[in-house]
N, C-alpha and C positions, 0 to 999 in steps of 0.2 A: 903434409907434415914434411918438415925437413929430414935430410938423412944422415945429420950430423948432431952433436951436443948430445946432452944428459936426457932429453927428452925423448929423442929418436932411438938411444940406446935402450930406455926403459922399454919402450913401445915394442922392441924386437923380442924381448924377455918374457916370456907367458908366465914362468912362476914368480918374479915381484907382483906382476901385474895381478894374478890370480890370489896373491895373499893380501893384498891391499882389498880384491874383492871379496874374500872370505871373511875378513876385518868388518867391513862395511855392511855385509847384510848379516852377520850374526847382530850387528848395533841394529838393524833393521827390526829384528824378531825382538829385541830387548823393549826398544822404543815402542813397537806395536803392542806388546804386552801392557807395557807401563802407562801407556796413554789410552787404554781400552775406554775408560769412562770419561774421557775428555773430547775424544775424535772418533767417532763411528767408523765403522771400517770400509764403508764404499768412501765417505767423504775424505778419509786419509788417502786412500788411492788415489783417487780423483785430484785433490788438490796436491799431491806428490807428483804425479804426471804432468799436472797443467804448470806447474811452477818449474819442473824440470825442463820441459819443452820451452818456456820462456828463457832459460838458462841457456839452452842447447843452439834456439834459432839462429842468434847472431853469428855463432861459429858455423852454421851447418847451412845456412840460406845458400851462400855460391854453390856449394855441392850438390844441395839439393835441385837447384834450378837446372844444374848439367845434367842430373841424374834422374831428372824426373820421368824423361821417355823410358828408361829401363826399369824404373818402380811400377811403371803404369803396365810395362808391358809383362809384368811379373806379379800384378795386382793378386792373384789368386794364393801365392805362397806368402805374399807381404802380409796379406788379410789374415791368415791362418797364424805366422808368427807374432803378428802384432796382438791377436786376441787371446794367442796362449801366454805368451811372454810377458805382457803388458798387461793386457785384461783381467784376463782369469787368475793368475797365479797369485798376485799381489792381493787383489781383493777377497781371495779364497782363505789367503794366510792370514790377513787381517780378523776376516770374520773367524775361523778359527781359534784365535788368539784370544778371543772374547770369553772363551769356554773351556779354553784346556791351558796347561802348565807350560811354562819355558821348556821345563824338562822333557814332556812329551812331545813339544812340538821338535826340540831337538832329535829326540829319539826317530821321529818319522822322518825327518829330513835327510837323516844320516842313511838312509835308505837309497838316496838319489842315484849315488854310482851303481849299485846292482840292478836298479831300476833302468838306468841309460842303457847299460850293457844289453838288457832283455830287450827294451824297445827297439835298440839299433839292430837285433838280430831280427826281429819281427818285422820293422818297418822297413829297413835297409838293406836286411839279408847279409849283416855284418858277422865274420867270423870273430867269435869269442874265445881266446886261448884258456888253457888252464891256467896259464899263470896268471892272467889277469883276472879269473873268477877267484883265485888264491888270492891275490892282493886285494881284492875287494872283501874277502872274507876277514883278512888279518886286519885290514884297516877299520871295519865295522865292529870287531872286536874292541879295538883301540877307543872307538867312538864310545861303547856302550859301558867301559870301564870308566870313561870319564863323566857321563851324562848320570851313571848309577852310583858316582862317588864310591865306585869298588865293591859296593853292596849288592851282593845278589838279591837279597831280600826285597831290597828298595826297587829293583829292577822287576821281579816277580809280582810286585803288589801294584804297580801300573794298572790304571783301569782305564780301557778306550772310553771316549764320550763323543757326542756331536761334534764336537771340535776336532779331536783327533780324525775323526772320519773326513772330516772337510780338509785338514790339511794333508793328509795321504792322499785325498784325490788330486789336492794342488801340485802335490810333488810328482804323480803321474803326470799331469799335465807339463809341468816343466822338463819331465823326462825326454815325453815327445817333442818341447819345444829344442831341446839341447840337440836333440838327433836330427830333427828337421833345418836347425842353422846351416848344416851343410849344402841347402838348396836355395841359401839365400842369394839375390841376386849380385851381379859382380860391379856393385856401388861403393862409394866412400862409406867408411863406419858411420860418420856423423849424418850421412844422408840416412843411411838404412835407421838410425836410432830414431832419428826423427821421424822417418815415416811409421816406424812402429808404435811409437808414441801416439801419435795421431790416430792410429787404427786402435790402439788401446782405449783411448778418450771415448772414442766412438761407442765401444763395448760399456765402459764402466758408468757413463752418463744415465742411461736409463735405471740402473741399478743405484745409481747416488739418487736421482729425483723419488725413485721408490723408496728410499730411505727418510729422504726427508718429509714425503708424504706422511710416511708413518710417524713423525713426529721425534726422529733422534736427529739432533741437531750438535753441532760441534757447540763446546762451551768457550765461551769467550775468555780464557784466561792465557797466561804468558805460555804456561806448560803447552797449550794447544799449539801455539806458533811455532816453538821449539820443536815439538814432534815433526809438524810438518816441514820445518826447514832442514831438518836434518834428513829426513826420509827423500826430500827433494833432490838434496846436493850429492849424499854419498852413495847410498845403495842406489840410487836412480842414474843422476847423469853420469855420475864416474864408474860405479860398478859395472852397468850393463856396457859401457865402451870396453872395459876390460875384460870383462866375460867372452865378451862376442870375439874380442881379438886371441883371447887364450884359446877358444876353440879355431879360430882361424889357423893358429901356429900351432898346435898339438894335439887337436881333435877332440870330438865331443866326450870318448870315452876316459882318457887320461886327463881333461880338465875336469869329470865330474869327479874322478878319484880324489884330484888334488882339492877339490872342495869340502871333501872329510875333515880338512883341519877348521872348517867353520865352527862345528859345535866346541872343538878346542878353545878357539878364539873367545866363542860364548862365555865359556868358563873362566878366560883370562880376563874379561869385560866385568863378570860379575866377581872376580877378586879385587878388581881395580876400584869400581863403583859401590859395591857391596860390602869390602872389607875380609873377604874370604881368605883362608890362608892356604899355600901350596901343600898339597899332598903327595904322598908316594902315587896314587892312583892317578894323578895329572901326570907325573912323569912316565908312568907304566903305557897310559894309556895314549901318549904322545909319541913314546917310541913306538908301539903297533901302528898306530897311523903312518907315520914317517915308513917304518919296514914295508905296508902295504902299498904304499905308493911307490916305492922304490922297485919292489916287485911286479906290480903290475907296469910300470913303465918301461922295464928292461926289454932290449930290443930280442926278437925269439931268435934262438940257436939256430945256424944255417946247418 
């Protein structure tokens, strides 16, 4: 990548990249829920990554050829990262969205920053400061305000089902993926993403074949094609590049903390496409999430 121009300037700034990532991933959950009757979960995951890889390879091929010896030397961590971040998380998310609501999904995914801090402490022996913990709790309070529409009774009335459990497991795997990204081999981002997708497709393929054998097939409608096209381009090809770059620039804990804006963007998409009005609880929730990000991201005092 060139070291001047607007593209290079954007590539060096974590928060604009992560803002777009959050927007694309919020759309991913909405599309996964909306298309659940048209595209079965394993099919959506398999074709999402197949088309994303087709888009990526023309750009990644020169880097992939150069970096292949390094990728092969680091195959254990590549296998783990590809299986977690590409293969398991998305298939489980789409499976969970078959039987749970978008509201429940957003609530569960909002636990990612706290889980990443805990997994980082257990797996990588990260030291977690009181400021980071406080920031996570403040941001989580903001997320809960938004997804519950400021109604405590709605929050307390939520009931866990099998879809919630599946998404909770997916979020735990994503937390592990985020922490282990620091062990990724020193290769070009395009090489890393292409190799990760290849591993992920190997993981998804047998699940997809089992889904076909069970009789669950893609409904041949325009909506199916549009859903696959969206998830292939935006939350796959672009968002994964941006997320991985965000971890590289500011670390997994800060990146995960910023991802708390994703449920807020999901609410914004609902307002845009479903005609929901902006309420005071949206403003209050946004203020708390931003405050939590600021608190957690402040450097420790000397």
